[in-house]
C-alpha positions as CSV (number, residue, x, y, z in Angstrom):
1,X,0.0,0.0,0.3
2,X,1.3,3.5,-0.9
3,X,1.9,6.3,1.5
4,X,1.2,9.9,0.5
5,X,2.1,13.0,2.4
6,X,-0.6,15.5,1.6
7,X,0.1,19.3,2.4
8,X,-2.7,21.6,3.0
9,X,-5.3,18.4,3.3
10,X,-7.6,20.2,5.6
11,X,-8.5,23.0,3.1
12,X,-11.3,22.7,0.4
13,X,-9.7,20.9,-2.3
14,X,-7.4,19.2,0.0
15,X,-10.0,17.5,2.4
16,X,-11.9,16.4,-0.4
17,X,-9.1,14.8,-2.0
18,X,-7.9,13.3,1.4
19,X,-11.4,11.7,1.8
20,X,-11.5,10.6,-1.7
21,X,-8.3,8.8,-1.5
22,X,-9.0,7.2,1.9
23,X,-12.4,5.9,0.6
24,X,-10.9,4.9,-2.7
25,X,-8.9,2.4,-0.3
26,X,-5.5,1.7,-1.8
27,X,-3.4,4.5,-0.1
28,X,-2.4,6.0,3.5
29,X,-2.5,9.3,3.9
30,X,-0.4,11.9,6.2
31,X,-2.0,15.2,6.2
32,X,0.3,18.0,7.0
33,X,-1.7,21.4,7.8
34,X,-0.8,24.6,9.3
35,X,-4.5,25.2,10.1
36,X,-5.1,28.7,8.8
37,X,-8.5,30.3,9.0
38,X,-9.5,28.3,5.9
39,X,-8.5,24.9,6.9
40,X,-11.1,23.1,8.7
41,X,-10.7,19.8,10.6
42,X,-14.6,19.4,10.7
43,X,-14.3,18.7,7.1
44,X,-12.3,15.5,7.9
45,X,-14.5,14.6,10.9
46,X,-15.8,11.4,9.3
47,X,-12.2,9.8,8.8
48,X,-10.4,11.3,11.7
49,X,-10.1,7.9,13.2
50,X,-9.5,5.8,9.9
51,X,-6.4,3.6,10.3
52,X,-5.2,4.8,7.0
53,X,-5.4,8.5,8.0
54,X,-3.0,10.7,10.1
55,X,-2.9,14.3,10.8
56,X,0.1,16.5,11.6
57,X,-0.3,20.3,12.5
58,X,2.6,22.0,10.7
59,X,3.9,24.4,8.2
60,X,5.3,23.7,4.7
61,X,7.6,26.4,5.3
62,X,9.1,24.5,8.5
63,X,12.0,22.5,6.6
64,X,12.8,20.6,9.7
65,X,9.5,19.5,10.4
66,X,8.9,18.3,6.8
67,X,12.3,16.6,6.7
68,X,11.5,14.7,9.9
69,X,8.2,13.5,8.5
70,X,9.7,12.4,5.2
71,X,12.2,10.3,7.2
72,X,9.4,8.9,9.6
73,X,7.1,8.1,6.9
74,X,9.3,7.2,3.7
75,X,6.3,8.5,1.5
76,X,5.9,7.5,-2.2
77,X,4.8,10.9,-2.9
78,X,3.9,14.4,-1.8
79,X,0.9,16.2,-2.9
80,X,1.0,20.0,-2.3
81,X,-2.1,21.7,-1.8
82,X,-1.0,24.1,0.8
83,X,-1.6,27.8,-0.4
84,X,-3.3,30.9,0.4
85,X,-5.9,31.2,-2.2
86,X,-8.3,34.1,-2.0
87,X,-7.8,37.0,-4.5
88,X,-9.3,39.6,-2.3
89,X,-7.3,38.6,0.7
90,X,-4.0,38.7,-1.6
91,X,-4.9,42.5,-2.6
92,X,-5.3,43.4,1.2
93,X,-2.3,41.3,2.5
94,X,-0.1,40.2,-0.3
95,X,2.7,39.2,2.1
96,X,0.8,36.3,3.5
97,X,0.9,34.9,-0.1
98,X,4.6,35.6,-0.6
99,X,5.4,33.8,2.6
100,X,3.1,30.8,2.2
101,X,3.1,30.4,-1.7
102,X,6.6,31.1,-2.8
103,X,8.9,30.9,0.3
104,X,6.6,27.9,1.6
105,X,6.9,26.0,-1.6
106,X,10.6,26.6,-1.7
107,X,11.1,25.3,1.8
108,X,9.0,22.2,1.0
109,X,11.0,21.6,-2.2
110,X,14.3,21.9,-0.3
111,X,13.3,19.1,2.4
112,X,11.9,16.9,-0.3
113,X,15.2,17.3,-2.3
114,X,17.5,16.4,0.7
115,X,15.2,13.4,1.4
116,X,15.2,12.3,-2.0
117,X,18.9,12.5,-2.6
118,X,19.4,10.1,0.2
119,X,17.1,7.4,-1.0
120,X,18.3,4.3,-2.7
121,X,17.8,4.2,-6.5
122,X,14.3,2.3,-6.5
123,X,12.8,4.6,-4.0
124,X,14.1,7.8,-6.2
125,X,12.7,6.4,-9.1
126,X,9.1,5.7,-7.7
127,X,8.9,9.0,-5.6
128,X,6.8,11.8,-7.1
129,X,6.0,15.3,-6.1
130,X,3.0,16.8,-7.2
131,X,2.3,20.6,-7.1
132,X,-1.4,21.8,-7.4
133,X,-1.9,25.2,-8.9
134,X,-4.3,27.4,-10.8
135,X,-5.4,28.7,-14.3
136,X,-5.1,32.3,-12.8
137,X,-1.4,32.2,-13.6
138,X,-2.1,32.5,-17.2
139,X,-3.7,36.0,-16.7
140,X,-6.8,36.9,-18.6
141,X,-8.2,35.6,-22.0
142,X,-10.2,37.6,-24.3
143,X,-13.7,36.6,-26.1
144,X,-12.4,33.4,-27.4
145,X,-9.3,30.9,-27.1
146,X,-8.3,28.6,-24.2
147,X,-5.4,28.3,-21.8
148,X,-3.1,25.4,-22.7
149,X,0.2,24.1,-21.0
150,X,2.0,26.2,-23.4
151,X,0.3,29.5,-22.6
152,X,2.9,32.0,-21.3
153,X,2.3,33.0,-17.7
154,X,0.7,36.6,-17.1
155,X,-0.5,36.8,-13.4
156,X,-2.5,39.9,-12.5
157,X,-3.1,39.5,-8.8
158,X,-0.6,39.0,-5.8
159,X,-2.2,35.8,-5.5
160,X,-1.9,34.5,-9.1
161,X,1.7,35.9,-9.1
162,X,2.7,34.0,-6.0
163,X,1.2,30.8,-7.5
164,X,3.1,31.5,-10.7
165,X,6.3,31.9,-8.8
166,X,5.7,28.4,-7.1
167,X,5.0,26.8,-10.2
168,X,8.3,28.1,-11.6
169,X,10.4,26.9,-9.0
170,X,8.6,23.4,-9.0
171,X,9.7,23.3,-12.9
172,X,13.2,24.6,-12.0
173,X,13.9,21.8,-9.4
174,X,12.9,19.2,-12.1
175,X,15.2,20.6,-14.6
176,X,18.1,21.6,-12.5
177,X,18.1,18.8,-9.7
178,X,16.1,16.0,-11.5
179,X,13.4,16.1,-8.7
180,X,10.6,14.0,-9.9
181,X,8.1,16.6,-10.1
182,X,4.3,17.0,-11.6
183,X,2.2,20.3,-11.8
184,X,-1.4,20.7,-12.3
185,X,-3.3,24.0,-13.1
186,X,-7.0,23.7,-12.4
187,X,-10.0,26.1,-13.1
188,X,-12.4,27.3,-10.5
189,X,-13.4,24.4,-8.2
190,X,-16.9,24.1,-6.3
191,X,-18.4,21.5,-4.2
192,X,-18.8,20.5,-0.6
193,X,-16.7,21.9,2.3
194,X,-15.7,25.2,0.4
195,X,-14.9,28.0,2.8
196,X,-17.9,30.5,2.7
197,X,-15.9,33.4,1.3
198,X,-15.8,31.8,-2.0
199,X,-18.4,32.8,-4.7
200,X,-21.0,29.7,-4.7
201,X,-21.0,28.9,-1.0
202,X,-21.2,32.8,-0.3
203,X,-24.2,33.2,-2.5
204,X,-26.0,29.9,-0.9
205,X,-25.5,31.1,2.7
206,X,-26.2,34.8,2.0
207,X,-29.3,33.9,0.1
208,X,-30.7,31.6,3.0
209,X,-29.9,34.4,5.5
210,X,-31.9,37.1,3.4
211,X,-28.6,39.1,3.0
212,X,-27.5,40.9,-0.2
213,X,-25.8,38.8,-2.8
214,X,-22.9,41.0,-4.0
215,X,-21.7,40.6,-7.7
216,X,-18.6,42.4,-8.9
217,X,-18.8,44.8,-11.5
218,X,-21.4,43.7,-14.1
219,X,-21.2,40.2,-13.3
220,X,-19.8,39.3,-17.0
221,X,-16.5,37.8,-16.0
222,X,-16.3,34.3,-17.0
223,X,-14.9,31.4,-15.4
224,X,-14.5,27.6,-16.3
225,X,-16.0,25.7,-13.3
226,X,-14.6,22.1,-12.1
227,X,-16.5,19.9,-9.6
228,X,-14.2,19.3,-7.0
229,X,-14.4,15.4,-6.8
230,X,-13.6,15.6,-10.7
231,X,-10.5,17.5,-9.7
232,X,-9.7,14.7,-7.1
233,X,-9.9,12.0,-9.7
234,X,-7.8,14.1,-12.3
235,X,-5.0,14.4,-9.5
236,X,-4.9,10.6,-8.6
237,X,-4.8,10.0,-12.4
238,X,-1.7,12.5,-12.6
239,X,0.4,11.3,-9.7
240,X,-0.1,7.8,-10.8
241,X,0.2,8.0,-14.4
242,X,1.7,11.5,-15.4
243,X,4.9,11.9,-17.3
244,X,7.6,13.6,-14.9
245,X,8.4,17.2,-15.4
246,X,5.1,17.6,-17.1
247,X,2.2,20.3,-16.5
248,X,-1.4,19.1,-16.9
249,X,-4.3,21.6,-17.2
250,X,-7.6,20.3,-15.5
251,X,-10.7,21.9,-16.7
252,X,-14.5,21.2,-16.3
253,X,-15.7,22.7,-19.7
254,X,-18.1,24.7,-18.1
255,X,-17.9,28.4,-18.7
256,X,-20.1,30.6,-17.0
257,X,-20.1,34.2,-16.2
258,X,-20.4,35.1,-12.5
259,X,-23.8,36.4,-12.8
260,X,-25.0,33.4,-14.5
261,X,-23.6,31.3,-11.6
262,X,-25.5,33.4,-9.3
263,X,-28.7,33.0,-11.1
264,X,-28.3,29.4,-11.3
265,X,-27.8,29.3,-7.4
266,X,-30.8,31.4,-6.9
267,X,-33.0,29.3,-9.2
268,X,-31.9,26.1,-7.5
269,X,-32.6,27.6,-3.8
270,X,-36.1,28.7,-5.4
271,X,-36.8,25.1,-6.0
272,X,-35.2,23.3,-3.2
273,X,-35.5,25.9,-0.4
274,X,-38.1,28.4,-1.5
275,X,-38.2,31.8,0.3
276,X,-41.2,32.2,3.1
277,X,-42.6,35.2,0.9
278,X,-42.7,33.5,-2.2
279,X,-40.4,35.6,-4.2
280,X,-37.1,34.6,-5.9
281,X,-33.7,34.8,-4.4
282,X,-32.6,36.7,-7.4
283,X,-34.2,39.7,-5.8
284,X,-31.3,40.0,-3.3
285,X,-28.6,40.3,-5.8
286,X,-26.8,43.5,-5.9
287,X,-23.8,44.8,-7.9
288,X,-20.8,46.3,-6.1
289,X,-17.6,47.9,-7.3
290,X,-15.3,45.6,-9.4
291,X,-12.0,44.6,-7.7
292,X,-8.7,45.6,-9.0
293,X,-6.9,43.3,-11.5
294,X,-10.1,41.4,-12.2
295,X,-9.3,38.9,-14.9
296,X,-12.2,38.9,-17.8
297,X,-12.1,35.5,-18.5
298,X,-10.5,32.1,-17.8
299,X,-10.9,28.9,-19.9
300,X,-9.0,25.6,-19.8
301,X,-8.0,23.3,-22.7
302,X,-7.8,19.9,-20.7
303,X,-7.0,17.9,-24.0
304,X,-3.6,16.9,-22.7
305,X,-4.8,15.2,-19.7
306,X,-7.8,13.6,-21.4
307,X,-5.9,12.3,-24.5
308,X,-2.7,11.1,-22.7
309,X,-4.1,9.8,-19.4
310,X,-7.7,9.3,-20.2
311,X,-9.3,11.5,-17.4
312,X,-12.5,13.6,-18.1
313,X,-15.1,15.5,-15.8
314,X,-17.9,13.3,-14.9
315,X,-20.2,16.1,-13.6
316,X,-21.7,19.0,-15.8
317,X,-22.2,22.1,-14.1
318,X,-26.0,21.8,-13.8
319,X,-25.3,18.3,-12.0
320,X,-22.5,19.3,-9.9
321,X,-24.2,22.4,-8.8
322,X,-27.2,20.7,-7.7
323,X,-25.1,18.4,-5.6
324,X,-23.4,21.4,-4.0
325,X,-26.5,23.4,-3.3
326,X,-28.1,20.4,-1.7
327,X,-24.9,19.6,0.5
328,X,-24.9,23.1,1.8
329,X,-28.8,22.8,2.6
330,X,-28.0,19.6,4.4
331,X,-24.8,20.8,6.3
332,X,-26.0,24.0,7.8
333,X,-24.0,22.9,11.2
334,X,-20.7,22.9,9.3
335,X,-21.6,26.2,7.4
336,X,-22.2,27.9,10.8
337,X,-19.0,26.6,12.5
338,X,-17.2,27.7,9.2
339,X,-18.8,31.1,9.0
340,X,-18.6,32.0,12.9
341,X,-15.1,30.7,13.5
342,X,-16.0,28.0,15.9
343,X,-14.5,25.2,13.9
344,X,-10.9,26.6,14.5
345,X,-8.9,24.0,16.2
């Protein structure tokens, strides 16, 4: 049975991946997480005592700690989800993003490089480091075209710039040191256990509390949406079958404007949890001042991973969003604890 160290495994995508792999049943997971504000151990409560799961509180920037974990567990791979990820927060506090996403990734790579160099040949050949990144590193698209793995980087926010820097470090460690790395760049994820500051859970919870549904600008910024469990399957596919040194774009083929997403959330809530006064949740939509550096459009071309590795998304935006809204309706206690901060460990 393989063992993977997953960094940032208590965040949104990380916790979904950890649960997915534990239930998949063929791998042990050690979850290393600093437990910043968006990390939530409530999200892994159902597997907290599973014999194939372990949790360690710690920072990827702590090279000594990571080195100790590598020596203790002798993992077959490390999957790096650990990152500050909210664009708005990066505008207000860019230093946090540089510290974790750039310097943290550097320290993690150095710890892994030192460990990997000390292993026997068969262990070195089988080891993998997978770095999870974002399509935001590519900047903004016009009305047509798609991001491919060969699209030049052009980040427009402190968040995307910090992720671009970490991607370049991972690439450099492959080409300079031969470290067996893989990188994935994904489109906007959505699904269960997403922190309420993000667009879809924010709209759901604000709607249920009869609060305004804030939409930036005119709401016409377009994103490609990927259901989080489709992303988890893609990551498993890449770490098991991806070619070393390569990057794989992961997208859902679901381009939607922000306003269209909010409309869809409102319409599902109208159906599944009607307002007491009989009106539509769309009545709560308000347009607010656009944020600085707001990219117009993202769209992923995931031909490479589909053609070479055989992965493709299973959920349409319609089926995935319905599952997501239903999950938030059924898990109001998790939402409340995430919103009021009582989930903090």
